All heavy atoms as TSV, in Angstrom:
chain	resi	resn	atom	element	x	y	z
A	1	MET	N	N	109.515	94.307	76.248
A	1	MET	CA	C	110.720	94.952	76.716
A	1	MET	C	C	111.451	95.608	75.554
A	1	MET	O	O	111.888	96.749	75.673
A	1	MET	CB	C	111.637	93.932	77.392
A	1	MET	CG	C	111.147	93.397	78.708
A	1	MET	SD	S	111.197	94.571	80.051
A	1	MET	CE	C	112.926	94.763	80.324
A	2	ALA	N	N	111.586	94.888	74.469
A	2	ALA	CA	C	112.324	95.429	73.325
A	2	ALA	C	C	111.655	96.683	72.796
A	2	ALA	O	O	112.333	97.651	72.449
A	2	ALA	CB	C	112.443	94.373	72.234
A	3	MET	N	N	110.331	96.677	72.756
A	3	MET	CA	C	109.594	97.845	72.264
A	3	MET	C	C	109.841	99.043	73.180
A	3	MET	O	O	110.095	100.146	72.713
A	3	MET	CB	C	108.099	97.541	72.198
A	3	MET	CG	C	107.265	98.710	71.722
A	3	MET	SD	S	107.418	98.995	69.964
A	3	MET	CE	C	106.185	97.867	69.395
A	4	GLY	N	N	109.773	98.830	74.472
A	4	GLY	CA	C	110.004	99.916	75.429
A	4	GLY	C	C	111.404	100.479	75.310
A	4	GLY	O	O	111.613	101.682	75.427
A	5	MET	N	N	112.383	99.620	75.081
A	5	MET	CA	C	113.767	100.062	74.949
A	5	MET	C	C	113.968	100.933	73.713
A	5	MET	O	O	114.774	101.855	73.721
A	5	MET	CB	C	114.720	98.864	74.867
A	5	MET	CG	C	114.672	97.953	76.045
A	5	MET	SD	S	115.279	98.740	77.540
A	5	MET	CE	C	114.929	97.446	78.691
A	6	LYS	N	N	113.220	100.631	72.668
A	6	LYS	CA	C	113.349	101.416	71.430
A	6	LYS	C	C	112.867	102.850	71.607
A	6	LYS	O	O	113.370	103.763	70.972
A	6	LYS	CB	C	112.550	100.759	70.296
A	6	LYS	CG	C	113.188	99.489	69.791
A	6	LYS	CD	C	112.374	98.886	68.669
A	6	LYS	CE	C	112.995	97.586	68.215
A	6	LYS	NZ	N	112.229	96.950	67.149
A	7	PHE	N	N	111.885	103.042	72.485
A	7	PHE	CA	C	111.287	104.357	72.642
A	7	PHE	C	C	111.849	105.167	73.808
A	7	PHE	O	O	111.516	106.333	73.965
A	7	PHE	CB	C	109.768	104.237	72.792
A	7	PHE	CG	C	109.095	103.793	71.540
A	7	PHE	CD1	C	108.614	102.499	71.422
A	7	PHE	CD2	C	108.972	104.649	70.458
A	7	PHE	CE1	C	108.001	102.079	70.251
A	7	PHE	CE2	C	108.374	104.234	69.286
A	7	PHE	CZ	C	107.881	102.945	69.192
A	8	SER	N	N	112.670	104.537	74.625
A	8	SER	CA	C	113.205	105.260	75.774
A	8	SER	C	C	114.695	104.975	75.916
A	8	SER	O	O	115.091	103.902	76.386
A	8	SER	CB	C	112.470	104.852	77.059
A	8	SER	OG	O	113.101	105.450	78.184
A	9	HIS	N	N	115.493	105.943	75.538
A	9	HIS	CA	C	116.941	105.800	75.675
A	9	HIS	C	C	117.309	105.650	77.146
A	9	HIS	O	O	118.189	104.856	77.497
A	9	HIS	CB	C	117.656	107.004	75.056
A	9	HIS	CG	C	119.142	106.969	75.240
A	9	HIS	ND1	N	119.940	106.066	74.576
A	9	HIS	CD2	C	119.961	107.691	76.036
A	9	HIS	CE1	C	121.197	106.243	74.953
A	9	HIS	NE2	N	121.235	107.227	75.841
A	10	GLU	N	N	116.640	106.389	78.009
A	10	GLU	CA	C	116.921	106.318	79.445
A	10	GLU	C	C	116.630	104.926	79.997
A	10	GLU	O	O	117.427	104.356	80.749
A	10	GLU	CB	C	116.093	107.361	80.202
A	10	GLU	CG	C	116.366	107.377	81.680
A	10	GLU	CD	C	115.550	108.431	82.406
A	10	GLU	OE1	O	115.090	109.399	81.785
A	10	GLU	OE2	O	115.368	108.267	83.626
A	11	LEU	N	N	115.504	104.349	79.613
A	11	LEU	CA	C	115.145	103.008	80.060
A	11	LEU	C	C	116.150	101.976	79.535
A	11	LEU	O	O	116.586	101.091	80.252
A	11	LEU	CB	C	113.740	102.644	79.595
A	11	LEU	CG	C	113.244	101.249	79.952
A	11	LEU	CD1	C	113.210	101.052	81.463
A	11	LEU	CD2	C	111.873	101.014	79.349
A	12	SER	N	N	116.528	102.125	78.283
A	12	SER	CA	C	117.498	101.218	77.681
A	12	SER	C	C	118.835	101.281	78.413
A	12	SER	O	O	119.454	100.253	78.705
A	12	SER	CB	C	117.683	101.569	76.198
A	12	SER	OG	O	118.621	100.719	75.608
A	13	TYR	N	N	119.281	102.474	78.722
A	13	TYR	CA	C	120.539	102.658	79.445
A	13	TYR	C	C	120.446	102.058	80.842
A	13	TYR	O	O	121.364	101.361	81.290
A	13	TYR	CB	C	120.895	104.144	79.539
A	13	TYR	CG	C	122.114	104.387	80.396
A	13	TYR	CD1	C	123.390	104.205	79.887
A	13	TYR	CD2	C	121.980	104.775	81.723
A	13	TYR	CE1	C	124.513	104.406	80.687
A	13	TYR	CE2	C	123.083	104.974	82.527
A	13	TYR	CZ	C	124.349	104.800	82.003
A	13	TYR	OH	O	125.443	104.983	82.795
A	14	THR	N	N	119.335	102.308	81.540
A	14	THR	CA	C	119.154	101.794	82.900
A	14	THR	C	C	119.159	100.269	82.899
A	14	THR	O	O	119.795	99.636	83.737
A	14	THR	CB	C	117.854	102.330	83.519
A	14	THR	OG1	O	117.928	103.748	83.577
A	14	THR	CG2	C	117.623	101.775	84.908
A	15	TRP	N	N	118.447	99.673	81.946
A	15	TRP	CA	C	118.412	98.211	81.866
A	15	TRP	C	C	119.824	97.665	81.626
A	15	TRP	O	O	120.250	96.727	82.300
A	15	TRP	CB	C	117.472	97.738	80.769
A	15	TRP	CG	C	117.521	96.246	80.636
A	15	TRP	CD1	C	118.288	95.519	79.784
A	15	TRP	CD2	C	116.802	95.299	81.422
A	15	TRP	NE1	N	118.094	94.179	79.986
A	15	TRP	CE2	C	117.184	94.015	80.983
A	15	TRP	CE3	C	115.875	95.410	82.449
A	15	TRP	CZ2	C	116.668	92.856	81.542
A	15	TRP	CZ3	C	115.352	94.248	82.995
A	15	TRP	CH2	C	115.755	92.993	82.538
A	16	ALA	N	N	120.533	98.239	80.678
A	16	ALA	CA	C	121.884	97.769	80.365
A	16	ALA	C	C	122.806	97.896	81.575
A	16	ALA	O	O	123.578	96.985	81.877
A	16	ALA	CB	C	122.448	98.541	79.175
A	17	PHE	N	N	122.687	98.996	82.292
A	17	PHE	CA	C	123.514	99.229	83.473
A	17	PHE	C	C	123.208	98.205	84.569
A	17	PHE	O	O	124.105	97.636	85.175
A	17	PHE	CB	C	123.287	100.658	83.996
A	17	PHE	CG	C	124.035	100.961	85.253
A	17	PHE	CD1	C	125.389	101.263	85.212
A	17	PHE	CD2	C	123.393	100.950	86.476
A	17	PHE	CE1	C	126.093	101.556	86.381
A	17	PHE	CE2	C	124.084	101.237	87.647
A	17	PHE	CZ	C	125.435	101.535	87.594
A	18	ARG	N	N	121.930	97.969	84.812
A	18	ARG	CA	C	121.526	97.056	85.886
A	18	ARG	C	C	121.751	95.592	85.513
A	18	ARG	O	O	121.972	94.750	86.385
A	18	ARG	CB	C	120.067	97.279	86.236
A	18	ARG	CG	C	119.800	98.690	86.719
A	18	ARG	CD	C	119.111	98.663	88.038
A	18	ARG	NE	N	118.804	100.000	88.487
A	18	ARG	CZ	C	119.363	100.534	89.559
A	18	ARG	NH1	N	120.245	99.863	90.235
A	18	ARG	NH2	N	119.042	101.742	89.931
A	19	ALA	N	N	121.683	95.249	84.237
A	19	ALA	CA	C	121.854	93.865	83.798
A	19	ALA	C	C	123.327	93.484	83.645
A	19	ALA	O	O	123.663	92.293	83.708
A	19	ALA	CB	C	121.126	93.642	82.479
A	20	ARG	N	N	124.194	94.442	83.468
A	20	ARG	CA	C	125.611	94.180	83.205
A	20	ARG	C	C	126.268	93.249	84.224
A	20	ARG	O	O	126.991	92.326	83.833
A	20	ARG	CB	C	126.378	95.498	83.120
A	20	ARG	CG	C	127.824	95.333	82.698
A	20	ARG	CD	C	128.520	96.662	82.512
A	20	ARG	NE	N	127.625	97.627	81.889
A	20	ARG	CZ	C	127.589	98.920	82.184
A	20	ARG	NH1	N	128.425	99.425	83.053
A	20	ARG	NH2	N	126.733	99.729	81.597
A	21	PRO	N	N	126.057	93.420	85.529
A	21	PRO	CA	C	126.744	92.535	86.492
A	21	PRO	C	C	126.398	91.056	86.337
A	21	PRO	O	O	127.152	90.203	86.780
A	21	PRO	CB	C	126.262	93.047	87.853
A	21	PRO	CG	C	125.832	94.449	87.614
A	21	PRO	CD	C	125.306	94.474	86.209
A	22	TYR	N	N	125.263	90.754	85.728
A	22	TYR	CA	C	124.843	89.365	85.598
A	22	TYR	C	C	125.479	88.671	84.397
A	22	TYR	O	O	125.406	87.445	84.291
A	22	TYR	CB	C	123.315	89.275	85.524
A	22	TYR	CG	C	122.672	89.823	86.765
A	22	TYR	CD1	C	122.176	91.122	86.797
A	22	TYR	CD2	C	122.596	89.063	87.925
A	22	TYR	CE1	C	121.613	91.641	87.955
A	22	TYR	CE2	C	122.031	89.574	89.082
A	22	TYR	CZ	C	121.546	90.862	89.083
A	22	TYR	OH	O	120.992	91.374	90.230
A	23	GLY	N	N	126.057	89.423	83.481
A	23	GLY	CA	C	126.714	88.831	82.322
A	23	GLY	C	C	125.765	88.092	81.396
A	23	GLY	O	O	126.152	87.127	80.744
A	24	THR	N	N	124.534	88.545	81.327
A	24	THR	CA	C	123.520	87.891	80.501
A	24	THR	C	C	123.305	88.668	79.212
A	24	THR	O	O	123.746	89.802	79.076
A	24	THR	CB	C	122.196	87.790	81.271
A	24	THR	OG1	O	121.822	89.100	81.727
A	24	THR	CG2	C	122.331	86.875	82.473
A	25	THR	N	N	122.597	88.045	78.279
A	25	THR	CA	C	122.392	88.700	76.990
A	25	THR	C	C	120.934	89.029	76.685
A	25	THR	O	O	120.663	89.893	75.881
A	25	THR	CB	C	122.940	87.825	75.839
A	25	THR	OG1	O	122.306	86.544	75.899
A	25	THR	CG2	C	124.438	87.658	75.968
A	26	GLY	N	N	119.996	88.355	77.296
A	26	GLY	CA	C	118.584	88.603	76.997
A	26	GLY	C	C	117.800	88.968	78.239
A	26	GLY	O	O	118.263	88.809	79.369
A	27	TYR	N	N	116.579	89.437	78.015
A	27	TYR	CA	C	115.738	89.869	79.130
A	27	TYR	C	C	115.373	88.693	80.036
A	27	TYR	O	O	115.517	88.772	81.252
A	27	TYR	CB	C	114.465	90.542	78.619
A	27	TYR	CG	C	114.736	91.679	77.671
A	27	TYR	CD1	C	114.254	91.661	76.376
A	27	TYR	CD2	C	115.503	92.764	78.070
A	27	TYR	CE1	C	114.516	92.705	75.503
A	27	TYR	CE2	C	115.777	93.803	77.205
A	27	TYR	CZ	C	115.279	93.766	75.916
A	27	TYR	OH	O	115.545	94.791	75.060
A	28	ALA	N	N	114.902	87.609	79.471
A	28	ALA	CA	C	114.491	86.451	80.266
A	28	ALA	C	C	115.690	85.856	81.001
A	28	ALA	O	O	115.584	85.486	82.174
A	28	ALA	CB	C	113.831	85.402	79.381
A	29	GLU	N	N	116.819	85.770	80.324
A	29	GLU	CA	C	118.023	85.233	80.956
A	29	GLU	C	C	118.430	86.104	82.147
A	29	GLU	O	O	118.819	85.594	83.202
A	29	GLU	CB	C	119.153	85.168	79.929
A	29	GLU	CG	C	120.430	84.575	80.470
A	29	GLU	CD	C	121.569	84.600	79.460
A	29	GLU	OE1	O	121.392	85.119	78.332
A	29	GLU	OE2	O	122.648	84.116	79.822
A	30	THR	N	N	118.321	87.400	81.987
A	30	THR	CA	C	118.657	88.314	83.078
A	30	THR	C	C	117.705	88.139	84.250
A	30	THR	O	O	118.140	88.083	85.406
A	30	THR	CB	C	118.635	89.773	82.589
A	30	THR	OG1	O	119.551	89.908	81.500
A	30	THR	CG2	C	119.023	90.736	83.699
A	31	MET	N	N	116.428	88.034	83.977
A	31	MET	CA	C	115.452	87.863	85.053
A	31	MET	C	C	115.675	86.549	85.795
A	31	MET	O	O	115.573	86.499	87.016
A	31	MET	CB	C	114.021	87.929	84.500
A	31	MET	CG	C	113.661	89.301	83.938
A	31	MET	SD	S	113.956	90.665	85.085
A	31	MET	CE	C	112.810	90.283	86.371
A	32	ARG	N	N	116.018	85.482	85.083
A	32	ARG	CA	C	116.312	84.205	85.745
A	32	ARG	C	C	117.540	84.342	86.640
A	32	ARG	O	O	117.581	83.799	87.747
A	32	ARG	CB	C	116.516	83.103	84.716
A	32	ARG	CG	C	115.217	82.573	84.136
A	32	ARG	CD	C	115.434	81.304	83.338
A	32	ARG	NE	N	116.279	81.507	82.164
A	32	ARG	CZ	C	115.846	81.893	80.971
A	32	ARG	NH1	N	114.556	82.131	80.789
A	32	ARG	NH2	N	116.677	82.035	79.961
A	33	ALA	N	N	118.542	85.076	86.177
A	33	ALA	CA	C	119.755	85.286	86.973
A	33	ALA	C	C	119.447	86.091	88.233
A	33	ALA	O	O	119.940	85.781	89.319
A	33	ALA	CB	C	120.825	85.990	86.137
A	34	VAL	N	N	118.629	87.119	88.115
A	34	VAL	CA	C	118.263	87.957	89.258
A	34	VAL	C	C	117.526	87.126	90.311
A	34	VAL	O	O	117.777	87.264	91.514
A	34	VAL	CB	C	117.389	89.150	88.808
A	34	VAL	CG1	C	116.753	89.852	89.991
A	34	VAL	CG2	C	118.200	90.117	87.976
A	35	LEU	N	N	116.649	86.243	89.876
A	35	LEU	CA	C	115.850	85.451	90.807
A	35	LEU	C	C	116.672	84.442	91.596
A	35	LEU	O	O	116.195	83.897	92.594
A	35	LEU	CB	C	114.719	84.743	90.054
A	35	LEU	CG	C	113.634	85.673	89.512
A	35	LEU	CD1	C	112.657	84.897	88.632
A	35	LEU	CD2	C	112.903	86.379	90.640
A	36	GLN	N	N	117.904	84.202	91.190
A	36	GLN	CA	C	118.768	83.272	91.920
A	36	GLN	C	C	119.316	83.900	93.202
A	36	GLN	O	O	119.789	83.185	94.087
A	36	GLN	CB	C	119.930	82.815	91.041
A	36	GLN	CG	C	119.501	81.933	89.908
A	36	GLN	CD	C	120.669	81.509	89.038
A	36	GLN	OE1	O	121.827	81.693	89.402
A	36	GLN	NE2	N	120.372	80.962	87.892
A	37	TYR	N	N	119.269	85.216	93.308
A	37	TYR	CA	C	119.815	85.911	94.471
A	37	TYR	C	C	118.749	86.077	95.538
A	37	TYR	O	O	117.628	86.469	95.261
A	37	TYR	CB	C	120.371	87.280	94.075
A	37	TYR	CG	C	121.626	87.169	93.271
A	37	TYR	CD1	C	121.578	87.053	91.892
A	37	TYR	CD2	C	122.872	87.154	93.890
A	37	TYR	CE1	C	122.741	86.927	91.140
A	37	TYR	CE2	C	124.039	87.025	93.154
A	37	TYR	CZ	C	123.953	86.912	91.789
A	37	TYR	OH	O	125.101	86.782	91.060
A	38	THR	N	N	119.115	85.784	96.774
A	38	THR	CA	C	118.203	85.915	97.893
A	38	THR	C	C	119.010	86.248	99.151
A	38	THR	O	O	120.180	85.868	99.252
A	38	THR	CB	C	117.381	84.628	98.115
A	38	THR	OG1	O	116.587	84.780	99.292
A	38	THR	CG2	C	118.259	83.409	98.263
A	39	ALA	N	N	118.385	86.930	100.068
A	39	ALA	CA	C	119.056	87.273	101.328
A	39	ALA	C	C	118.863	86.178	102.373
A	39	ALA	O	O	119.467	86.217	103.434
A	39	ALA	CB	C	118.519	88.592	101.862
A	40	GLU	N	N	118.058	85.181	102.062
A	40	GLU	CA	C	117.726	84.156	103.043
A	40	GLU	C	C	118.954	83.418	103.573
A	40	GLU	O	O	119.008	83.066	104.748
A	40	GLU	CB	C	116.728	83.166	102.454
A	40	GLU	CG	C	115.360	83.786	102.250
A	40	GLU	CD	C	114.373	82.842	101.607
A	40	GLU	OE1	O	114.742	81.683	101.291
A	40	GLU	OE2	O	113.227	83.262	101.411
A	41	ASP	N	N	119.921	83.164	102.722
A	41	ASP	CA	C	121.094	82.407	103.145
A	41	ASP	C	C	122.091	83.232	103.961
A	41	ASP	O	O	122.904	82.668	104.688
A	41	ASP	CB	C	121.823	81.829	101.931
A	41	ASP	CG	C	120.969	80.829	101.169
A	41	ASP	OD1	O	120.046	80.252	101.781
A	41	ASP	OD2	O	121.211	80.628	99.971
A	42	VAL	N	N	122.053	84.540	103.834
A	42	VAL	CA	C	123.065	85.375	104.480
A	42	VAL	C	C	122.509	86.309	105.553
A	42	VAL	O	O	123.274	86.863	106.333
A	42	VAL	CB	C	123.848	86.209	103.435
A	42	VAL	CG1	C	124.621	85.305	102.505
A	42	VAL	CG2	C	122.927	87.130	102.661
A	43	ALA	N	N	121.221	86.486	105.623
A	43	ALA	CA	C	120.628	87.447	106.564
A	43	ALA	C	C	120.992	87.130	108.012
A	43	ALA	O	O	121.219	88.039	108.810
A	43	ALA	CB	C	119.113	87.490	106.402
A	44	GLY	N	N	121.078	85.872	108.359
A	44	GLY	CA	C	121.406	85.492	109.724
A	44	GLY	C	C	122.834	85.828	110.126
A	44	GLY	O	O	123.167	85.816	111.305
A	45	ARG	N	N	123.674	86.147	109.145
A	45	ARG	CA	C	125.067	86.496	109.448
A	45	ARG	C	C	125.287	87.991	109.601
A	45	ARG	O	O	126.397	88.427	109.840
A	45	ARG	CB	C	125.977	85.962	108.339
A	45	ARG	CG	C	126.003	84.437	108.328
A	45	ARG	CD	C	127.018	83.924	107.364
A	45	ARG	NE	N	126.560	84.179	106.005
A	45	ARG	CZ	C	127.288	83.997	104.920
A	45	ARG	NH1	N	128.536	83.583	105.019
A	45	ARG	NH2	N	126.797	84.231	103.726
A	46	ILE	N	N	124.240	88.787	109.460
A	46	ILE	CA	C	124.368	90.237	109.629
A	46	ILE	C	C	124.657	90.510	111.088
A	46	ILE	O	O	123.883	90.130	111.973
A	46	ILE	CB	C	123.093	90.976	109.179
A	46	ILE	CG1	C	122.861	90.750	107.689
A	46	ILE	CG2	C	123.197	92.467	109.500
A	46	ILE	CD1	C	121.532	91.281	107.175
A	47	SER	N	N	125.790	91.162	111.360
A	47	SER	CA	C	126.192	91.382	112.754
A	47	SER	C	C	126.170	92.853	113.158
A	47	SER	O	O	126.382	93.166	114.322
A	47	SER	CB	C	127.587	90.807	112.991
A	47	SER	OG	O	128.525	91.426	112.139
A	48	THR	N	N	125.925	93.730	112.236
A	48	THR	CA	C	125.845	95.154	112.565
A	48	THR	C	C	124.386	95.535	112.782
A	48	THR	O	O	123.479	94.858	112.291
A	48	THR	CB	C	126.429	96.025	111.429
A	48	THR	OG1	O	125.676	95.777	110.232
A	48	THR	CG2	C	127.890	95.711	111.196
A	49	PRO	N	N	124.140	96.617	113.517
A	49	PRO	CA	C	122.750	97.066	113.678
A	49	PRO	C	C	122.108	97.316	112.308
A	49	PRO	O	O	122.749	97.822	111.393
A	49	PRO	CB	C	122.879	98.365	114.469
A	49	PRO	CG	C	124.186	98.242	115.180
A	49	PRO	CD	C	125.070	97.463	114.250
A	50	LEU	N	N	120.880	96.920	112.179
A	50	LEU	CA	C	120.184	97.007	110.900
A	50	LEU	C	C	118.802	97.611	111.114
A	50	LEU	O	O	118.027	97.112	111.942
A	50	LEU	CB	C	120.055	95.605	110.296
A	50	LEU	CG	C	119.341	95.436	108.981
A	50	LEU	CD1	C	120.115	96.145	107.868
A	50	LEU	CD2	C	119.209	93.961	108.650
A	51	LEU	N	N	118.500	98.680	110.409
A	51	LEU	CA	C	117.176	99.293	110.474
A	51	LEU	C	C	116.338	98.708	109.349
A	51	LEU	O	O	116.660	98.852	108.171
A	51	LEU	CB	C	117.268	100.813	110.320
A	51	LEU	CG	C	115.931	101.543	110.191
A	51	LEU	CD1	C	115.117	101.395	111.472
A	51	LEU	CD2	C	116.153	103.002	109.849
A	52	ILE	N	N	115.278	98.048	109.699
A	52	ILE	CA	C	114.358	97.484	108.716
A	52	ILE	C	C	113.047	98.249	108.841
A	52	ILE	O	O	112.411	98.223	109.892
A	52	ILE	CB	C	114.120	95.980	108.964
A	52	ILE	CG1	C	115.442	95.219	108.905
A	52	ILE	CG2	C	113.132	95.426	107.946
A	52	ILE	CD1	C	115.336	93.768	109.319
A	53	THR	N	N	112.672	98.920	107.797
A	53	THR	CA	C	111.430	99.693	107.825
A	53	THR	C	C	110.313	98.906	107.143
A	53	THR	O	O	110.567	98.054	106.310
A	53	THR	CB	C	111.601	101.049	107.131
A	53	THR	OG1	O	111.934	100.829	105.755
A	53	THR	CG2	C	112.687	101.882	107.798
A	54	SER	N	N	109.094	99.215	107.511
A	54	SER	CA	C	107.930	98.560	106.925
A	54	SER	C	C	106.898	99.632	106.588
A	54	SER	O	O	106.056	99.983	107.412
A	54	SER	CB	C	107.346	97.546	107.909
A	54	SER	OG	O	106.261	96.873	107.310
A	55	PRO	N	N	106.962	100.145	105.369
A	55	PRO	CA	C	106.046	101.222	104.989
A	55	PRO	C	C	104.586	100.768	104.996
A	55	PRO	O	O	104.282	99.631	104.641
A	55	PRO	CB	C	106.469	101.569	103.559
A	55	PRO	CG	C	107.788	100.909	103.350
A	55	PRO	CD	C	107.865	99.772	104.299
A	56	GLU	N	N	103.727	101.657	105.419
A	56	GLU	CA	C	102.294	101.362	105.373
A	56	GLU	C	C	101.849	101.234	103.925
A	56	GLU	O	O	102.302	101.965	103.057
A	56	GLU	CB	C	101.499	102.483	106.045
A	56	GLU	CG	C	101.682	102.541	107.540
A	56	GLU	CD	C	100.810	103.618	108.167
A	56	GLU	OE1	O	99.802	104.018	107.557
A	56	GLU	OE2	O	101.158	104.062	109.273
A	57	HIS	N	N	100.985	100.303	103.665
A	57	HIS	CA	C	100.395	100.106	102.336
A	57	HIS	C	C	101.461	99.849	101.260
A	57	HIS	O	O	101.343	100.320	100.137
A	57	HIS	CB	C	99.511	101.291	101.941
A	57	HIS	CG	C	98.541	101.680	103.000
A	57	HIS	ND1	N	97.505	100.857	103.406
A	57	HIS	CD2	C	98.453	102.794	103.763
A	57	HIS	CE1	C	96.827	101.448	104.365
A	57	HIS	NE2	N	97.375	102.629	104.610
A	58	GLU	N	N	102.495	99.088	101.594
A	58	GLU	CA	C	103.545	98.752	100.635
A	58	GLU	C	C	102.909	98.019	99.458
A	58	GLU	O	O	102.259	96.996	99.628
A	58	GLU	CB	C	104.594	97.864	101.300
A	58	GLU	CG	C	105.605	97.268	100.357
A	58	GLU	CD	C	106.396	98.305	99.584
A	58	GLU	OE1	O	106.973	99.216	100.194
A	58	GLU	OE2	O	106.422	98.204	98.356
A	59	GLN	N	N	103.097	98.562	98.256
A	59	GLN	CA	C	102.430	97.982	97.095
A	59	GLN	C	C	103.329	97.094	96.246
A	59	GLN	O	O	102.836	96.277	95.473
A	59	GLN	CB	C	101.835	99.087	96.227
A	59	GLN	CG	C	102.853	100.077	95.687
A	59	GLN	CD	C	102.209	101.161	94.842
A	59	GLN	OE1	O	101.145	100.955	94.283
A	59	GLN	NE2	N	102.861	102.305	94.744
A	60	PHE	N	N	104.627	97.222	96.364
A	60	PHE	CA	C	105.511	96.455	95.502
A	60	PHE	C	C	106.048	95.191	96.166
A	60	PHE	O	O	106.160	94.153	95.535
A	60	PHE	CB	C	106.673	97.325	95.013
A	60	PHE	CG	C	106.214	98.492	94.201
A	60	PHE	CD1	C	106.312	99.778	94.695
A	60	PHE	CD2	C	105.648	98.306	92.948
A	60	PHE	CE1	C	105.888	100.859	93.946
A	60	PHE	CE2	C	105.211	99.371	92.193
A	60	PHE	CZ	C	105.329	100.657	92.695
A	61	TRP	N	N	106.422	95.268	97.431
A	61	TRP	CA	C	106.985	94.121	98.145
A	61	TRP	C	C	106.340	93.977	99.511
A	61	TRP	O	O	107.024	93.985	100.531
A	61	TRP	CB	C	108.499	94.263	98.283
A	61	TRP	CG	C	109.179	94.300	96.975
A	61	TRP	CD1	C	109.453	93.235	96.167
A	61	TRP	CD2	C	109.678	95.453	96.289
A	61	TRP	NE1	N	110.085	93.656	95.024
A	61	TRP	CE2	C	110.238	95.021	95.072
A	61	TRP	CE3	C	109.701	96.812	96.585
A	61	TRP	CZ2	C	110.807	95.885	94.159
A	61	TRP	CZ3	C	110.265	97.677	95.675
A	61	TRP	CH2	C	110.811	97.211	94.478
A	62	PRO	N	N	105.038	93.793	99.589
A	62	PRO	CA	C	104.393	93.683	100.899
A	62	PRO	C	C	104.901	92.459	101.658
A	62	PRO	O	O	105.085	91.383	101.087
A	62	PRO	CB	C	102.909	93.550	100.557
A	62	PRO	CG	C	102.872	93.058	99.154
A	62	PRO	CD	C	104.105	93.614	98.487
A	63	GLY	N	N	105.183	92.659	102.934
A	63	GLY	CA	C	105.627	91.570	103.784
A	63	GLY	C	C	107.122	91.304	103.759
A	63	GLY	O	O	107.633	90.523	104.564
A	64	GLN	N	N	107.868	91.940	102.860
A	64	GLN	CA	C	109.300	91.680	102.757
A	64	GLN	C	C	110.061	92.160	103.984
A	64	GLN	O	O	111.017	91.504	104.409
A	64	GLN	CB	C	109.872	92.323	101.497
A	64	GLN	CG	C	109.367	91.693	100.209
A	64	GLN	CD	C	109.773	90.237	100.104
A	64	GLN	OE1	O	110.951	89.913	100.148
A	64	GLN	NE2	N	108.793	89.358	99.971
A	65	SER	N	N	109.653	93.271	104.547
A	65	SER	CA	C	110.333	93.782	105.740
A	65	SER	C	C	110.196	92.774	106.883
A	65	SER	O	O	111.170	92.481	107.580
A	65	SER	CB	C	109.728	95.113	106.169
A	65	SER	OG	O	109.892	96.076	105.148
A	66	GLU	N	N	109.019	92.240	107.059
A	66	GLU	CA	C	108.775	91.275	108.123
A	66	GLU	C	C	109.568	89.977	107.868
A	66	GLU	O	O	110.104	89.380	108.802
A	66	GLU	CB	C	107.273	90.972	108.243
A	66	GLU	CG	C	106.456	92.137	108.760
A	66	GLU	CD	C	106.168	93.216	107.702
A	66	GLU	OE1	O	106.437	92.998	106.504
A	66	GLU	OE2	O	105.688	94.291	108.113
A	67	ARG	N	N	109.627	89.550	106.624
A	67	ARG	CA	C	110.410	88.347	106.297
A	67	ARG	C	C	111.876	88.535	106.616
A	67	ARG	O	O	112.525	87.653	107.162
A	67	ARG	CB	C	110.238	87.992	104.821
A	67	ARG	CG	C	108.918	87.321	104.500
A	67	ARG	CD	C	108.824	86.879	103.070
A	67	ARG	NE	N	109.895	85.930	102.746
A	67	ARG	CZ	C	110.312	85.678	101.524
A	67	ARG	NH1	N	109.771	86.300	100.498
A	67	ARG	NH2	N	111.270	84.804	101.305
A	68	LEU	N	N	112.422	89.709	106.245
A	68	LEU	CA	C	113.823	89.985	106.531
A	68	LEU	C	C	114.076	90.032	108.038
A	68	LEU	O	O	115.046	89.460	108.531
A	68	LEU	CB	C	114.278	91.293	105.877
A	68	LEU	CG	C	115.721	91.717	106.136
A	68	LEU	CD1	C	116.699	90.638	105.669
A	68	LEU	CD2	C	116.013	93.041	105.469
A	69	ALA	N	N	113.198	90.693	108.773
A	69	ALA	CA	C	113.357	90.792	110.228
A	69	ALA	C	C	113.343	89.396	110.870
A	69	ALA	O	O	114.095	89.134	111.798
A	69	ALA	CB	C	112.243	91.658	110.821
A	70	ALA	N	N	112.539	88.500	110.353
A	70	ALA	CA	C	112.474	87.153	110.900
A	70	ALA	C	C	113.754	86.358	110.624
A	70	ALA	O	O	114.085	85.434	111.368
A	70	ALA	CB	C	111.274	86.411	110.317
A	71	LEU	N	N	114.471	86.723	109.587
A	71	LEU	CA	C	115.704	86.013	109.217
A	71	LEU	C	C	116.917	86.498	109.989
A	71	LEU	O	O	117.933	85.799	110.056
A	71	LEU	CB	C	115.986	86.181	107.722
A	71	LEU	CG	C	114.998	85.515	106.761
A	71	LEU	CD1	C	115.291	85.960	105.336
A	71	LEU	CD2	C	115.070	84.023	106.893
A	72	THR	N	N	116.857	87.712	110.532
A	72	THR	CA	C	118.042	88.286	111.196
A	72	THR	C	C	118.070	87.952	112.669
A	72	THR	O	O	117.121	87.572	113.266
A	72	THR	CB	C	118.107	89.814	111.023
A	72	THR	OG1	O	116.921	90.399	111.527
A	72	THR	CG2	C	118.290	90.163	109.582
């Protein structure tokens, strides 16, 4: 991560922007903080209409759309 940040100002800025809300100082600490957040505890309280899409051949989060739909 540190090497990538040195060579890409845009990547460094994006990481800093996205990590700021967590109040963390390192990459691993930030990733641990991010993993603490889940929609499982709150999805059942969604009371407005919600469109959940499920793209064909999803490569990054396969099955997440179905998991969310099952929770709502």
